[in-house]
C-alpha positions, 0 to 999 in steps of 0.5 A: 116425866116430872113429879108435881107436888101440890101443897095447900096454901095454908101449909107453913114451910119452916126452915130447920137446921138438920131438918129437925130444929128451928134456927132460933131454937138452935141459936138460943141453945148455943147462947145458953150453952155459952152462958153455962160454960162461962159460969161453970168455968169461972166457978169450978176448978175440977174438970170432972165437976165442970163437965157434970155441972154443964151436962146437968144444966145444958142437957134438959134444955137440949132435950126440951128443944129437940123433943118437947113442946110438940115441936114448937119453937122454944122462944114461943114456949118461953114467951107463953110461959112468961105471959102465963106467970105474969097474968095468972088468974083463976076463972070460975064459970057458973054452969047455972 
């Protein structure tokens, strides 16, 4: 006796790292962490201060990619935000 699962045709399978974060988001996070680490390592000498600055710049990105934006890919969110800033307009609709 085997179980047969029926998935709708419009169901979108997304490959995820550890089951909860997209691979593109994970790669983007790692690139951001390496950049922040390199800048912090070049600018500061005290190890405690380096750790604090790294956490301040890395933790919000990690939390937004993990919990925020309704599990949307962070690359798409950055693209949408950039397009909004680039093409910001105010529309007034006449209800008359």
